[in-house]
N, C-alpha and C positions, 0 to 999 in steps of 0.2 A: 772748314767752317769757313763763309764765305766773307763774315766779318758783318753780314749783316742783317738786322734785327728782326726777329721774326715775330715776338711778340713786344705788344706797346709796356710802356714802363707803367701806364694804366692797368696792364692785368697783373700787378703784383700788389696795388692799390686795391684792386676789387678783390683782390686774395686774401687780403689783410681785413677787406670789411666783411667777408663772405665769412672768413674764419672769428670774425668778433660778433658776427650776429648768428653765429652756430652756439656761439659757446654762452650767449646771455640768453637763448630758447633753450638750454640744457638745465642751465643755472634758474630759471623763471619755473619751469617743469619741477624740476627737484626739490626746490622750497613751496611750491602749493603742494604737489604730493608727502611731502613730508615737514609738513611745517615746524614740528616738535624736535628735529635733531640738531643742536646746537652748530652753531657756526662762532667762532671767537675772534677768527682773522680769514680772511680771505683774498689770495692775489690770483687773479685771473691774468692770463699770457696768451696771446697770437703771437705766433714767427713766422714769416715769410721767408724761404729762400727762393729769389727770384733771379734766374739770369734771361737776358734777352733773347737766348738762343733756345730757350725750355720753356715751359710750362711753369708756372709757380706753384712752388708748395708750400702747403699750410697746413700749421702744427697747431692747434688748441688743446689749449688744456688748463685746469684751473685748480688748486693747492687750497685746502679748508684746513684752519687748523681750528681745533675742536677743542682743545684745554684738555683732553683727558683720557687717559685708554680706554674707557667702557663708552666714552662717546664717541671714541672711532670704531670700536665693537658695533656701537647701535647703526651707524652709519651702514655699516657692512653689510649686517643683518637686512638691512632696511633695501639695500640694493643687488640683493642675494649673492652676497662673498662671505669671504672669512678675512680680518684682521693676522699679520703679522705681529708678534709683538716679541723683541727683543730690549736684553738689557746694553746699554751703553756707556762711557765713562768721557765724560769731558774732558776730566784731570785726574789727576791721583788722587784727588779726594772729591768728585764730583761725578756719581756715577748717577744713572736713569734708566727707566724704560720708554722705550719707545716705540710707540704703535701707529702702522700705516695700512693703510688699504687704497688700491685702486681700480677703479672701472671705467672702462672704454664707453660713453654713452655716446653713441649717435655722431662721432667720429671726435667728442671732447674728453681727452684725458682728464678724468677726477680722481686727485691724488686728497685721499682726508690724513691726517695725522693727528698724533696726541702723545703728548709725554707725562710723566709720572716720577717724582725724586723718588730714588730707594730712602728707606730710613737708613741711621748710621749701621743698625743691626745688618739689614738685609744687604748694604754694600759691603759692608765686611764679610757675608757669607758669600757673595757673589764672588769678591776680590780672592776668597781663599778656594773657590771652586776654579776660578781660572788660573791660579798659580799652582793648582794637584793637575789641572790638565795638561799644563805646562809643563811641569815635572813627567808628566807619564809618558809624553810626547818626545820627551830626548831622550828617553832610552838606547 
């Protein structure tokens, strides 16, 4: 490498603007095509990796929090996919279901998430199942 910059720093700015524009276009289209799908939280993100001796790389993504498991399933169905649902524990006393669906739309990764707290009975049953699986694996 000669130390000479082959790309202007403005190329990174243009990549950022392009990613933000693309993300905006995708979200406008999704909202127009699926106005009834729930959104409780929205987190857009554009990341640019730019070295002056390489082309800038842009990653645009959006995270949509729906507030619930069924809402994630609705998004997945509308976008032609399937949500994954798993039980997680944030501590020894709190367990919950977590649903997630990701689709790549015109170069933008759209991830839809939602959670549902487990009832005490559901959490106890899940913990018992986990303990039984751990005991079975230890033999």
